[in-house]
Backbone of each chain as ProteinMPNN parsed JSONL, in Angstrom:
{"seq_chain_A": "MSSNDPDFFRILRVLVSHDVDFIIVGGVAAVIQGVPVTTADLDIVHLRTAANVERLLAALDDLAAHSRLDARRLRPDASHLLSPGHQLLTTDAGLLDVLGEIAGGHDYETLVAGTADIEVGGRRVRVLSLEQLVETKSRAGRPKDLAAVQLIRHAIQERDRRT", "coords_chain_A": {"N_chain_A": [[67.741, 179.863, -3.811], [66.494, 183.037, -4.641], [64.812, 185.948, -5.912], [64.629, 187.261, -3.607], [66.439, 186.565, -2.111], [69.389, 187.262, -3.185], [72.375, 186.429, -5.106], [74.498, 188.029, -6.359], [77.082, 187.738, -6.767], [77.368, 185.151, -7.657], [76.121, 185.332, -10.189], [77.907, 187.082, -11.318], [80.005, 185.495, -11.41], [79.52, 183.398, -13.114], [79.006, 184.671, -15.499], [81.52, 185.631, -15.94], [83.191, 183.365, -16.153], [82.234, 182.369, -18.479], [83.352, 184.108, -20.089], [81.943, 186.194, -21.105], [81.628, 189.588, -22.503], [80.927, 192.243, -20.827], [79.279, 195.27, -19.07], [78.959, 196.272, -15.835], [76.105, 198.26, -14.922], [73.944, 200.771, -13.673], [72.35, 200.518, -10.437], [73.859, 198.606, -9.043], [76.264, 198.968, -9.868], [76.974, 201.585, -8.766], [76.903, 200.912, -6.156], [78.99, 199.208, -5.856], [81.124, 200.925, -6.226], [80.925, 202.382, -4.017], [78.67, 203.819, -3.39], [75.786, 204.462, -1.344], [73.314, 203.34, -2.327], [70.197, 201.58, -2.956], [69.039, 198.666, -4.636], [67.231, 196.165, -6.637], [68.116, 194.65, -8.514], [70.488, 193.194, -10.874], [72.011, 195.088, -13.365], [73.259, 194.86, -16.655], [75.214, 195.809, -19.397], [75.671, 194.35, -22.574], [78.172, 193.231, -24.918], [77.032, 193.38, -28.241], [77.68, 191.21, -30.035], [77.823, 188.277, -32.376], [79.253, 186.339, -31.618], [79.733, 187.047, -28.674], [76.945, 187.091, -27.697], [76.264, 184.433, -28.064], [78.016, 183.14, -26.082], [76.916, 184.614, -23.903], [74.428, 183.585, -23.816], [74.805, 180.979, -23.125], [75.887, 181.299, -20.504], [73.441, 182.372, -19.337], [71.905, 180.226, -19.358], [73.179, 178.543, -17.68], [72.26, 179.878, -15.427], [69.843, 179.536, -15.387], [68.076, 181.451, -16.489], [65.086, 183.42, -17.15], [62.421, 185.164, -18.632], [60.978, 187.824, -16.613], [58.674, 188.945, -17.254], [56.843, 187.614, -18.241], [54.613, 184.918, -18.239], [55.024, 182.615, -19.017], [57.656, 181.77, -18.705], [59.738, 182.344, -20.558], [62.82, 181.962, -22.071], [65.525, 184.018, -23.019], [66.511, 184.503, -26.57], [68.831, 184.498, -29.303], [68.265, 186.379, -31.033], [66.845, 188.327, -29.288], [68.922, 189.207, -27.453], [70.638, 190.363, -29.601], [69.504, 192.734, -29.926], [68.719, 196.094, -29.409], [67.087, 196.248, -27.087], [65.808, 195.72, -23.714], [66.35, 193.056, -21.648], [64.44, 191.761, -19.127], [65.109, 189.794, -16.53], [64.627, 186.906, -14.492], [66.542, 184.951, -12.376], [68.287, 182.113, -11.31], [69.977, 183.089, -9.346], [69.032, 185.457, -8.738], [67.473, 188.904, -9.523], [68.084, 189.904, -13.028], [68.953, 192.195, -15.435], [69.446, 192.429, -18.723], [70.695, 194.439, -20.83], [70.639, 196.081, -24.014], [71.095, 198.532, -25.004], [71.436, 201.785, -23.132], [70.107, 204.616, -21.684], [69.315, 206.437, -24.289], [70.564, 205.043, -26.657], [73.311, 204.586, -25.889], [75.572, 201.94, -26.128], [77.567, 198.89, -25.426], [79.853, 199.322, -26.756], [80.195, 202.079, -26.926], [80.168, 202.739, -24.194], [82.307, 201.485, -22.952], [84.818, 202.646, -22.943], [84.41, 204.434, -20.827], [84.731, 202.897, -18.346], [85.401, 201.265, -15.145], [87.925, 198.989, -14.129], [87.231, 196.588, -11.96], [87.844, 194.5, -8.948], [85.629, 191.926, -8.111], [84.417, 189.567, -6.075], [86.757, 188.05, -6.453], [87.149, 188.274, -9.188], [87.906, 190.088, -12.166], [85.952, 192.657, -13.251], [84.089, 194.666, -15.573], [83.024, 197.834, -14.696], [80.554, 200.515, -14.881], [81.903, 203.761, -14.661], [81.602, 206.278, -11.781], [81.329, 208.716, -12.846], [80.423, 208.366, -15.595], [78.003, 207.252, -14.75], [76.64, 209.324, -13.661], [76.225, 210.74, -15.833], [74.691, 209.212, -17.548], [72.321, 208.766, -15.97], [71.555, 211.265, -15.503], [70.84, 211.785, -18.084], [68.754, 209.907, -18.648], [66.76, 210.918, -16.802], [64.723, 210.358, -15.138], [62.686, 210.492, -12.019], [63.713, 208.747, -10.0], [66.297, 208.291, -11.039], [67.393, 210.807, -10.974], [67.405, 211.251, -8.353], [69.41, 209.455, -7.457], [71.568, 210.558, -8.763], [72.43, 212.787, -7.21], [73.385, 211.474, -4.725], [75.433, 209.997, -5.995], [76.994, 212.125, -6.972], [77.886, 213.189, -4.546], [79.38, 211.228, -3.614], [81.297, 210.93, -5.366], [82.795, 213.338, -4.918], [83.534, 212.865, -2.202], [85.141, 210.645, -2.53], [87.082, 211.664, -4.255], [88.118, 213.436, -2.43], [89.532, 211.822, -0.584], [91.671, 210.948, -2.241]], "CA_chain_A": [[67.97, 181.078, -4.149], [65.514, 183.824, -5.217], [65.164, 187.4, -6.048], [64.72, 187.758, -2.101], [67.936, 185.951, -1.636], [70.158, 187.284, -4.387], [73.663, 186.205, -5.131], [75.089, 188.708, -7.477], [78.645, 187.208, -6.98], [77.51, 184.023, -8.538], [75.98, 185.828, -11.458], [79.022, 187.666, -11.99], [81.164, 184.403, -11.507], [79.067, 182.856, -14.102], [79.3, 185.543, -16.584], [83.192, 185.767, -16.445], [83.342, 181.992, -16.403], [81.846, 182.235, -19.97], [84.11, 184.796, -21.104], [81.023, 187.23, -21.573], [82.074, 190.847, -22.365], [79.717, 192.968, -20.336], [79.636, 196.327, -18.38], [77.937, 196.304, -14.806], [75.771, 199.525, -14.878], [72.897, 200.97, -12.603], [72.607, 200.699, -8.932], [74.777, 197.898, -8.467], [77.57, 199.646, -10.529], [77.004, 202.719, -8.012], [77.171, 200.158, -4.789], [80.355, 198.442, -5.839], [82.163, 202.15, -5.924], [80.732, 203.045, -2.592], [77.44, 204.846, -3.208], [74.803, 204.014, -0.479], [71.954, 203.134, -2.906], [69.656, 200.21, -2.991], [68.545, 198.185, -5.822], [66.924, 194.81, -6.418], [68.482, 193.826, -9.682], [71.692, 193.635, -11.421], [71.769, 195.665, -14.595], [74.443, 194.646, -17.511], [75.087, 196.121, -20.75], [76.576, 193.452, -23.097], [78.683, 193.429, -26.342], [76.071, 192.632, -29.046], [78.343, 190.451, -31.487], [77.157, 186.997, -32.457], [80.041, 185.352, -30.594], [79.459, 187.387, -27.203], [75.645, 186.63, -27.553], [76.45, 182.92, -27.711], [78.608, 183.012, -24.788], [75.929, 184.977, -22.842], [73.213, 182.61, -23.79], [75.377, 179.731, -22.364], [75.679, 181.834, -19.152], [71.874, 182.51, -18.941], [71.384, 178.918, -19.338], [73.486, 178.064, -16.386], [71.574, 180.7, -14.414], [68.274, 179.216, -15.485], [67.414, 182.983, -16.689], [63.884, 183.43, -18.119], [61.604, 186.508, -18.576], [60.122, 187.919, -15.41], [57.496, 189.74, -17.488], [56.098, 186.514, -19.248], [54.075, 183.714, -17.277], [55.605, 181.141, -19.557], [58.95, 181.607, -18.323], [60.375, 182.542, -21.786], [64.107, 182.209, -21.981], [65.895, 184.941, -24.311], [67.306, 183.778, -27.678], [70.013, 185.247, -29.723], [67.445, 187.498, -31.503], [66.577, 189.198, -28.274], [70.026, 189.61, -27.104], [71.214, 190.999, -30.459], [68.606, 193.832, -30.314], [69.271, 197.123, -28.236], [66.225, 196.291, -26.101], [66.046, 195.247, -22.46], [65.637, 191.625, -21.254], [64.284, 191.731, -17.693], [65.105, 188.415, -16.402], [64.958, 186.312, -13.237], [67.792, 183.688, -12.564], [68.3, 181.228, -9.831], [70.619, 184.023, -8.364], [68.407, 186.977, -8.352], [67.118, 189.516, -10.824], [69.306, 190.321, -13.873], [68.552, 193.093, -16.486], [70.457, 192.324, -19.815], [70.459, 195.803, -21.687], [71.458, 196.258, -25.364], [71.548, 199.982, -24.85], [70.889, 202.46, -22.083], [70.438, 206.084, -21.858], [69.319, 206.846, -25.546], [71.616, 204.723, -27.596], [74.553, 204.178, -25.388], [75.903, 200.503, -26.06], [78.638, 198.405, -25.022], [81.129, 199.938, -27.551], [80.275, 203.393, -26.452], [80.289, 202.872, -22.861], [83.466, 200.829, -22.404], [85.785, 203.595, -22.509], [84.115, 205.1, -19.452], [84.418, 201.79, -17.195], [86.621, 200.938, -14.114], [88.255, 197.414, -13.927], [87.372, 196.513, -10.413], [87.784, 192.989, -8.72], [84.607, 191.749, -7.28], [84.345, 188.206, -5.985], [88.015, 187.579, -7.085], [87.384, 188.341, -10.494], [87.923, 191.497, -12.536], [84.666, 193.05, -13.929], [84.019, 196.254, -16.006], [82.006, 198.64, -13.91], [80.572, 201.836, -15.445], [82.444, 204.721, -13.732], [80.579, 206.89, -11.01], [81.186, 209.919, -13.559], [79.564, 207.827, -16.497], [76.677, 206.92, -14.141], [75.854, 210.703, -13.526], [75.852, 211.298, -17.176], [73.651, 208.271, -18.039], [71.207, 208.791, -15.222], [70.93, 212.434, -15.901], [70.077, 211.765, -19.712], [67.422, 209.225, -18.251], [65.864, 211.993, -16.234], [63.462, 209.882, -14.209], [62.932, 211.093, -10.798], [64.586, 207.879, -9.276], [67.648, 208.331, -11.552], [67.916, 212.127, -10.463], [67.716, 211.164, -6.858], [70.571, 208.962, -7.236], [72.597, 211.391, -9.292], [72.801, 213.574, -6.087], [74.052, 210.767, -4.04], [76.651, 209.587, -6.832], [78.039, 213.24, -7.005], [78.528, 213.403, -3.326], [80.333, 210.139, -3.403], [82.522, 211.308, -6.111], [83.49, 214.448, -4.141], [84.274, 212.116, -1.046], [86.239, 209.735, -3.02], [88.264, 212.497, -4.717], [89.029, 214.058, -1.343], [90.307, 210.676, -0.011], [93.04, 210.527, -3.039]], "C_chain_A": [[66.927, 181.869, -5.004], [65.932, 185.177, -5.435], [65.242, 187.988, -4.556], [65.922, 187.561, -1.627], [69.133, 186.001, -2.636], [71.686, 186.871, -4.197], [74.293, 186.729, -6.331], [76.56, 188.059, -7.72], [78.339, 186.065, -7.947], [76.974, 184.414, -9.953], [77.14, 186.325, -12.23], [80.105, 186.469, -12.546], [80.803, 183.587, -12.835], [79.383, 183.514, -15.505], [80.675, 185.55, -17.142], [83.524, 184.477, -16.839], [83.254, 181.583, -18.023], [82.437, 183.083, -20.761], [83.24, 185.972, -21.718], [81.552, 188.794, -21.471], [80.702, 191.691, -21.957], [80.143, 194.185, -19.256], [78.315, 196.19, -17.133], [77.566, 197.887, -14.851], [74.722, 199.647, -13.687], [73.266, 201.028, -11.15], [73.736, 199.924, -8.412], [76.265, 198.303, -8.795], [77.993, 200.968, -9.43], [77.432, 201.971, -6.613], [78.479, 199.783, -4.776], [81.3, 199.683, -5.813], [81.802, 203.001, -4.979], [79.622, 203.947, -2.476], [76.383, 203.999, -2.548], [73.474, 203.937, -1.162], [71.474, 201.849, -2.815], [68.963, 199.905, -4.272], [68.118, 196.747, -5.786], [67.537, 194.175, -7.681], [69.962, 194.395, -10.181], [71.529, 193.71, -12.931], [73.345, 195.493, -15.338], [74.208, 195.216, -18.774], [76.278, 195.209, -21.479], [77.069, 193.78, -24.547], [77.678, 192.647, -27.198], [76.677, 192.141, -30.373], [77.716, 189.041, -31.342], [77.844, 186.095, -31.399], [79.887, 185.572, -29.107], [78.044, 186.862, -26.953], [75.62, 185.218, -27.254], [76.956, 182.422, -26.441], [77.665, 183.599, -23.553], [74.869, 184.207, -22.805], [73.803, 181.374, -22.912], [75.428, 180.181, -20.647], [74.376, 181.963, -18.595], [71.507, 181.208, -18.638], [71.776, 178.395, -18.139], [72.834, 178.677, -15.294], [70.017, 180.474, -14.445], [67.533, 180.733, -15.714], [66.163, 182.724, -17.606], [63.335, 184.693, -17.845], [60.924, 186.604, -17.44], [58.865, 188.789, -15.798], [56.322, 188.764, -18.209], [55.863, 185.171, -18.227], [54.649, 182.439, -17.865], [57.019, 181.011, -19.542], [59.93, 181.569, -19.535], [61.968, 182.606, -21.511], [64.564, 183.138, -23.36], [66.513, 183.972, -25.259], [68.261, 184.852, -28.044], [69.391, 186.452, -30.267], [67.295, 188.743, -30.543], [67.785, 190.02, -27.747], [70.801, 190.432, -28.161], [70.617, 192.442, -30.585], [69.201, 194.694, -29.309], [68.151, 197.226, -27.059], [66.661, 195.649, -24.84], [65.449, 194.06, -22.117], [65.728, 191.571, -19.655], [64.003, 190.257, -17.216], [65.074, 188.105, -14.879], [65.76, 185.157, -13.363], [67.598, 183.146, -11.109], [69.048, 181.982, -8.763], [70.217, 185.336, -8.197], [67.968, 187.59, -9.818], [68.294, 190.097, -11.597], [68.775, 190.925, -14.893], [69.706, 193.108, -17.483], [69.873, 193.39, -20.748], [71.332, 195.856, -22.924], [71.974, 197.678, -25.155], [70.879, 200.495, -23.641], [70.989, 204.058, -22.516], [70.323, 206.724, -23.432], [70.514, 206.547, -26.439], [72.979, 204.391, -27.06], [74.564, 202.589, -25.247], [77.208, 200.233, -25.314], [79.884, 199.211, -25.502], [81.409, 201.416, -27.049], [80.422, 203.75, -25.121], [81.725, 202.471, -22.303], [84.587, 201.58, -22.092], [85.627, 204.35, -21.148], [83.903, 203.902, -18.224], [85.768, 201.799, -16.293], [86.773, 199.539, -14.326], [88.429, 197.15, -12.59], [87.13, 194.977, -10.168], [86.723, 192.954, -7.844], [84.556, 190.103, -7.157], [85.683, 187.49, -6.396], [88.044, 187.339, -8.519], [87.115, 189.849, -10.997], [86.666, 191.63, -13.4], [84.746, 194.512, -14.295], [82.804, 196.879, -15.397], [81.99, 200.027, -14.526], [80.843, 202.842, -14.213], [81.443, 205.477, -13.009], [80.243, 208.22, -12.157], [80.106, 209.543, -14.792], [78.122, 207.604, -15.958], [75.803, 208.241, -14.029], [75.326, 210.906, -14.761], [74.777, 210.485, -17.573], [72.347, 208.491, -17.259], [70.622, 210.042, -15.285], [70.141, 212.54, -17.278], [68.726, 211.06, -19.409], [66.288, 210.112, -17.808], [64.755, 211.658, -15.379], [63.82, 210.176, -12.824], [63.874, 210.01, -9.926], [66.129, 208.066, -9.798], [68.132, 209.726, -10.952], [68.19, 212.173, -8.939], [68.768, 210.664, -6.745], [71.824, 209.599, -7.863], [73.301, 212.264, -8.142], [73.745, 212.723, -5.287], [75.471, 210.248, -4.694], [77.451, 210.945, -6.721], [78.64, 213.418, -5.542], [79.581, 212.341, -2.926], [81.749, 210.303, -4.117], [83.395, 212.401, -5.411], [84.149, 213.746, -2.782], [85.366, 211.246, -1.516], [87.455, 210.634, -3.412], [89.145, 213.312, -3.716], [89.812, 213.128, -0.61], [91.729, 210.757, -0.852], [93.705, 211.852, -3.198]], "O_chain_A": [[66.522, 181.349, -6.044], [67.074, 185.591, -5.238], [65.834, 189.042, -4.321], [66.447, 188.302, -0.796], [69.787, 184.993, -2.904], [72.172, 187.014, -3.075], [74.608, 185.979, -7.255], [77.041, 187.938, -8.847], [78.988, 185.99, -8.99], [77.427, 183.769, -10.898], [77.368, 186.11, -13.42], [80.767, 186.437, -13.584], [81.704, 183.16, -13.557], [79.927, 182.927, -16.441], [81.005, 185.5, -18.326], [84.164, 184.369, -17.886], [83.949, 180.769, -18.632], [82.254, 183.042, -21.978], [83.662, 186.643, -22.659], [81.884, 189.204, -20.359], [79.675, 191.757, -22.632], [81.21, 194.099, -18.648], [77.114, 196.055, -17.369], [78.462, 198.731, -14.827], [74.635, 198.763, -12.835], [74.319, 201.509, -10.732], [74.488, 200.355, -7.538], [77.243, 198.009, -8.107], [79.17, 201.299, -9.288], [78.342, 202.502, -5.976], [79.155, 199.986, -3.767], [82.397, 199.434, -5.314], [82.181, 204.172, -4.946], [79.579, 204.783, -1.573], [76.06, 202.928, -3.062], [72.513, 204.458, -0.596], [72.281, 200.947, -2.594], [68.375, 200.775, -4.913], [68.629, 196.058, -4.903], [67.348, 192.961, -7.763], [70.461, 195.507, -10.011], [71.088, 192.812, -13.648], [74.386, 195.867, -14.798], [73.082, 195.152, -19.267], [77.466, 195.244, -21.159], [76.417, 194.529, -25.275], [77.459, 191.456, -26.98], [76.336, 192.506, -31.498], [77.159, 188.697, -30.3], [77.299, 185.356, -30.578], [79.887, 184.628, -28.317], [77.924, 186.154, -25.954], [75.01, 184.801, -26.269], [76.463, 181.483, -25.816], [77.685, 183.109, -22.424], [74.292, 184.101, -21.722], [73.107, 180.901, -22.014], [75.044, 179.443, -19.739], [74.191, 181.674, -17.413], [70.788, 181.019, -17.657], [70.941, 177.803, -17.454], [72.808, 178.08, -14.218], [69.172, 181.041, -13.753], [66.507, 181.039, -15.108], [66.179, 181.989, -18.594], [63.734, 185.323, -16.866], [60.241, 185.64, -17.092], [58.124, 189.281, -14.946], [55.212, 189.117, -18.608], [56.744, 184.576, -17.608], [54.718, 181.378, -17.244], [57.585, 180.215, -20.291], [60.884, 180.792, -19.497], [62.319, 183.399, -20.638], [64.071, 183.0, -24.479], [66.955, 182.873, -24.925], [68.502, 185.853, -27.369], [69.912, 187.538, -30.016], [67.545, 189.902, -30.875], [67.742, 191.243, -27.606], [71.636, 191.216, -27.709], [71.191, 193.273, -31.289], [70.012, 194.286, -28.477], [68.229, 198.103, -26.198], [67.748, 195.072, -24.798], [64.232, 193.899, -22.215], [66.766, 191.393, -19.017], [62.96, 189.64, -17.431], [65.454, 188.954, -14.073], [65.693, 184.426, -14.351], [66.987, 183.587, -10.136], [68.923, 181.731, -7.564], [70.873, 186.214, -7.636], [68.055, 187.027, -10.909], [69.265, 190.642, -11.072], [67.958, 190.213, -15.477], [70.771, 193.668, -17.223], [68.794, 193.272, -21.329], [72.553, 195.701, -22.885], [73.179, 197.928, -25.143], [69.943, 199.894, -23.114], [71.699, 204.571, -23.382], [71.221, 207.488, -23.786], [71.289, 207.39, -26.892], [73.786, 203.9, -27.85], [73.809, 201.987, -24.483], [77.837, 201.097, -24.704], [80.751, 199.659, -24.751], [82.527, 201.876, -26.814], [80.756, 204.891, -24.804], [82.229, 203.052, -21.341], [85.304, 201.301, -21.131], [86.574, 204.791, -20.498], [83.055, 204.006, -17.339], [86.876, 202.218, -16.628], [85.8, 198.881, -14.694], [89.489, 197.371, -12.005], [86.435, 194.278, -10.906], [86.681, 193.733, -6.891], [84.661, 189.435, -8.186], [85.608, 186.292, -6.671], [88.729, 186.471, -9.062], [86.351, 190.644, -10.45], [86.383, 190.746, -14.208], [85.278, 195.391, -13.617], [81.676, 196.435, -15.612], [83.018, 200.678, -14.714], [80.266, 202.825, -13.126], [80.318, 205.429, -13.506], [79.099, 208.651, -12.305], [79.109, 210.238, -14.987], [77.152, 207.771, -16.697], [74.59, 208.292, -14.235], [74.143, 211.214, -14.908], [73.804, 211.107, -17.998], [71.293, 208.402, -17.889], [69.402, 210.157, -15.169], [69.118, 213.186, -17.507], [67.677, 211.533, -19.845], [65.15, 210.098, -18.279], [63.958, 212.489, -14.943], [64.982, 210.146, -12.42], [64.746, 210.478, -9.195], [67.067, 207.986, -9.004], [69.255, 209.762, -10.449], [68.989, 212.929, -8.386], [69.468, 211.222, -5.901], [72.958, 209.24, -7.547], [74.519, 212.436, -8.116], [74.886, 213.157, -5.126], [76.481, 210.11, -4.004], [78.623, 210.838, -6.359], [79.812, 213.77, -5.405], [80.465, 212.528, -2.089], [82.872, 209.991, -3.721], [84.621, 212.296, -5.374], [85.25, 214.13, -2.386], [86.426, 211.16, -0.896], [88.599, 210.43, -3.006], [90.291, 213.735, -3.867], [90.778, 213.566, 0.014], [92.798, 210.65, -0.252], [94.792, 211.932, -3.769]]}, "seq_chain_B": "MSDSETRGPDERAHAGESAHASGLPVFADDGTDLTVIRWMLGLSPDDRLRWLQNHMRAVARIGHVQQRP", "coords_chain_B": {"N_chain_B": [[82.166, 187.798, 5.817], [83.234, 191.082, 6.614], [84.911, 192.957, 9.308], [84.221, 195.649, 9.032], [82.136, 195.897, 7.328], [80.067, 194.862, 9.101], [79.999, 196.726, 10.875], [77.966, 198.87, 13.077], [75.118, 201.106, 13.226], [75.68, 202.806, 15.345], [78.377, 202.97, 15.574], [79.054, 204.01, 13.174], [77.737, 206.454, 13.506], [79.651, 207.577, 15.579], [81.684, 207.584, 13.918], [80.695, 209.844, 12.173], [80.883, 211.706, 14.252], [83.384, 211.852, 14.55], [84.298, 212.859, 12.087], [83.021, 215.419, 11.968], [84.511, 216.493, 13.988], [86.64, 216.586, 12.876], [86.462, 218.54, 11.077], [85.431, 218.102, 8.757], [82.296, 218.271, 6.811], [79.222, 216.938, 8.355], [76.746, 216.714, 6.957], [75.424, 217.182, 3.855], [74.493, 220.178, 1.818], [72.074, 219.534, 0.623], [71.057, 217.619, 2.646], [71.976, 215.105, 2.576], [73.447, 212.596, 4.265], [76.679, 212.612, 4.848], [78.316, 211.064, 6.232], [77.433, 208.358, 5.831], [78.223, 207.926, 3.352], [81.04, 207.991, 3.521], [81.492, 206.052, 5.199], [80.684, 203.768, 3.568], [82.52, 204.264, 1.567], [84.669, 203.237, 2.621], [84.571, 200.596, 2.805], [85.421, 197.343, 1.108], [84.932, 196.546, -2.422], [83.674, 194.124, -2.536], [82.571, 193.934, 0.05], [80.84, 195.933, 0.055], [78.962, 194.957, -1.938], [77.888, 192.832, -0.44], [76.619, 194.277, 1.504], [74.457, 195.418, 0.234], [73.035, 193.09, -0.721], [72.505, 192.001, 1.851], [71.061, 193.895, 2.599], [68.692, 193.744, 0.926], [67.865, 191.228, 1.551], [67.053, 191.875, 4.176], [64.893, 193.442, 3.895], [63.129, 191.905, 2.579], [62.522, 190.018, 4.49], [61.123, 191.787, 6.225], [59.036, 192.231, 4.722], [57.916, 189.579, 4.669], [57.191, 189.42, 7.163], [55.207, 191.485, 7.778], [53.277, 190.426, 5.962], [51.965, 188.352, 7.265], [49.23, 187.035, 8.804]], "CA_chain_B": [[81.733, 189.266, 6.125], [84.323, 191.693, 7.254], [84.485, 193.857, 10.574], [83.892, 197.011, 8.575], [80.719, 195.934, 7.018], [79.199, 194.566, 10.251], [79.8, 197.812, 11.941], [76.587, 199.195, 13.396], [74.888, 202.449, 13.094], [76.326, 203.412, 16.407], [79.934, 203.145, 15.263], [78.89, 205.075, 11.872], [77.388, 207.917, 14.161], [80.767, 208.039, 15.935], [82.595, 208.126, 12.572], [80.427, 210.989, 11.846], [81.199, 212.936, 15.138], [84.857, 212.284, 14.311], [84.393, 213.56, 10.872], [82.655, 216.682, 12.343], [85.499, 217.037, 14.882], [88.16, 216.818, 12.015], [86.278, 219.676, 10.157], [84.573, 217.521, 7.413], [80.746, 218.297, 7.151], [78.509, 215.812, 8.394], [75.779, 216.544, 6.168], [75.782, 218.084, 2.647], [73.561, 221.139, 1.824], [70.855, 218.983, 0.538], [70.54, 216.952, 3.677], [72.556, 213.946, 2.505], [74.368, 212.114, 5.348], [77.982, 212.267, 4.243], [79.178, 209.979, 7.13], [77.18, 206.92, 5.496], [79.075, 207.752, 2.353], [82.456, 207.881, 4.026], [81.539, 204.539, 5.79], [80.505, 203.098, 2.456], [83.73, 204.124, 0.641], [85.639, 202.586, 3.452], [84.429, 199.119, 2.582], [85.812, 196.802, -0.151], [84.022, 196.309, -3.428], [82.999, 192.918, -2.042], [81.632, 194.262, 1.155], [79.788, 196.83, -0.541], [77.885, 194.323, -2.592], [77.227, 192.021, 0.492], [75.84, 195.258, 2.249], [73.404, 195.55, -0.735], [72.251, 191.794, -0.559], [72.137, 191.783, 3.272], [69.801, 195.159, 2.793], [67.648, 193.222, 0.426], [67.266, 190.334, 2.328], [66.285, 192.269, 5.367], [63.772, 194.176, 3.27], [62.282, 190.79, 2.078], [62.197, 189.622, 5.745], [60.32, 192.611, 6.814], [57.723, 191.962, 3.841], [57.247, 188.541, 4.982], [56.514, 189.399, 8.513], [54.078, 192.189, 7.298], [52.315, 189.689, 5.174], [51.517, 187.579, 8.189], [47.815, 187.473, 9.435]], "C_chain_B": [[82.711, 189.973, 6.885], [83.663, 192.478, 8.504], [83.795, 195.031, 10.167], [82.483, 197.061, 8.039], [79.642, 195.447, 8.018], [79.17, 195.649, 11.165], [78.375, 198.35, 11.989], [76.539, 200.699, 13.186], [75.612, 203.359, 14.061], [77.612, 203.873, 15.982], [79.973, 204.192, 14.042], [78.731, 206.481, 12.673], [78.633, 208.396, 14.547], [81.611, 208.427, 15.052], [82.058, 209.405, 12.18], [80.805, 212.12, 12.708], [82.768, 213.101, 14.758], [84.957, 213.049, 13.139], [84.16, 215.048, 11.169], [83.799, 217.26, 13.082], [86.747, 217.397, 13.967], [87.814, 217.931, 11.032], [85.607, 219.288, 8.82], [83.048, 217.696, 7.793], [80.292, 216.882, 7.415], [77.489, 215.603, 7.602], [75.949, 217.531, 5.11], [74.476, 218.898, 2.506], [72.145, 220.587, 1.552], [70.328, 217.755, 1.337], [71.213, 215.472, 3.63], [73.632, 213.633, 3.622], [75.844, 211.659, 4.755], [78.769, 211.153, 4.962], [78.834, 208.506, 6.591], [78.14, 206.945, 4.094], [80.609, 207.514, 2.603], [82.529, 206.312, 4.374], [81.551, 203.808, 4.63], [81.979, 202.988, 1.532], [84.911, 203.625, 1.526], [85.705, 200.98, 3.441], [85.018, 198.677, 1.349], [84.706, 196.609, -1.074], [83.002, 195.225, -2.82], [82.034, 193.199, -0.979], [80.584, 195.179, 0.919], [78.586, 196.065, -1.23], [77.159, 193.423, -1.47], [76.496, 192.902, 1.29], [74.501, 195.184, 1.521], [72.627, 194.321, -0.635], [71.793, 191.633, 0.784], [70.737, 192.703, 3.391], [68.626, 194.394, 2.228], [66.898, 192.207, 0.868], [66.482, 190.913, 3.645], [64.985, 192.892, 4.962], [62.921, 192.945, 3.16], [61.86, 190.194, 3.415], [61.061, 190.346, 6.331], [58.894, 192.421, 5.957], [57.051, 190.863, 4.268], [56.553, 188.594, 6.194], [55.072, 190.36, 8.452], [52.892, 191.478, 6.754], [51.496, 188.719, 6.1], [50.001, 187.947, 8.576], [47.901, 187.785, 10.585]], "O_chain_B": [[83.067, 189.41, 7.92], [82.467, 192.644, 8.743], [82.851, 195.454, 10.835], [81.738, 198.025, 8.217], [78.446, 195.617, 7.777], [78.44, 195.614, 12.155], [77.66, 198.272, 10.991], [77.519, 201.425, 13.015], [76.077, 204.451, 13.734], [77.918, 205.065, 16.024], [80.822, 205.081, 13.973], [79.477, 207.443, 12.493], [78.978, 209.485, 14.088], [82.286, 209.445, 15.2], [82.909, 210.211, 11.805], [81.031, 213.247, 12.268], [83.328, 214.194, 14.668], [85.766, 213.977, 13.17], [84.943, 215.886, 10.723], [84.1, 218.435, 12.872], [87.615, 218.235, 14.212], [88.663, 218.302, 10.222], [85.303, 220.104, 7.95], [82.604, 217.339, 8.885], [80.776, 215.875, 6.899], [77.154, 214.436, 7.4], [76.522, 218.599, 5.328], [73.437, 218.442, 2.984], [71.16, 221.055, 2.124], [69.434, 217.012, 0.932], [71.011, 214.703, 4.569], [74.583, 214.39, 3.818], [76.077, 210.543, 4.291], [79.656, 210.474, 4.446], [79.614, 207.569, 6.763], [78.772, 205.922, 3.829], [81.278, 206.839, 1.82], [83.375, 205.521, 3.957], [82.525, 203.059, 4.554], [82.424, 201.983, 0.978], [86.057, 203.642, 1.078], [86.598, 200.276, 3.911], [85.169, 199.525, 0.47], [83.569, 196.504, -0.615], [81.797, 195.414, -2.654], [80.868, 192.806, -1.025], [79.532, 195.17, 1.559], [77.423, 196.454, -1.123], [75.94, 193.271, -1.547], [75.587, 192.343, 1.903], [73.487, 194.904, 2.161], [71.425, 194.502, -0.443], [70.682, 191.127, 0.938], [69.703, 192.424, 3.999], [67.6, 194.334, 2.904], [65.679, 192.101, 0.741], [65.428, 190.421, 4.049], [64.029, 192.828, 5.734], [61.851, 193.034, 3.762], [60.684, 189.832, 3.433], [60.132, 189.744, 6.87], [57.799, 192.468, 6.517], [55.822, 190.879, 4.334], [55.502, 187.982, 6.381], [54.027, 190.002, 8.997], [51.731, 191.806, 6.997], [50.404, 188.313, 5.702], [49.654, 189.127, 8.634], [46.899, 188.144, 11.204]]}, "name": "protein", "num_of_chains": 2, "seq": "MSSNDPDFFRILRVLVSHDVDFIIVGGVAAVIQGVPVTTADLDIVHLRTAANVERLLAALDDLAAHSRLDARRLRPDASHLLSPGHQLLTTDAGLLDVLGEIAGGHDYETLVAGTADIEVGGRRVRVLSLEQLVETKSRAGRPKDLAAVQLIRHAIQERDRRTMSDSETRGPDERAHAGESAHASGLPVFADDGTDLTVIRWMLGLSPDDRLRWLQNHMRAVARIGHVQQRP"}
């Protein structure tokens, strides 16, 4: 398994099996909710408490996660995961970005109210809602985010038309 | 993989024609093909994630072919 042959189901299964508190954000969150965008990595925002970081480290160990920016294949440690920074990782099930905060200071605790509880691969996971994705991507303001915002808005309209 | 996920573009096009016949717009003002969004919304979350993974694998295969001498 490699970044060319991702298994996001396995990453999610491992995170859930370790009771990690996390929110799926970014492109995968959009796809799970019906937006036809493409992305190469799974982005999550995790709860930055010592206990959750310990569980997350155990999950990342199971996934053989290491930095994809460093030729030494450094593994993240607790200090990395307690920080608001972004850990861009390669795992044996694909690319995983572990984010302390997104879009200018939004962390797990501020985002969790805007999540949907969705079953993926037989397990319930928290996914950032389409409305919150619009807000965070609009705030990020990069061209790739703004292009996705348009699609997400159309998906929200189509979803709401169905209900 | 479910039937809905493996449905091809021809069938999606047909779905678009049906949507047009039903009075729903096929394209948004910005050119977005709304039939693709409707097709995606018709899948389960699992099938949507499989669609993404299959897409990534297809892109990787194309990259490998292009790299051949």
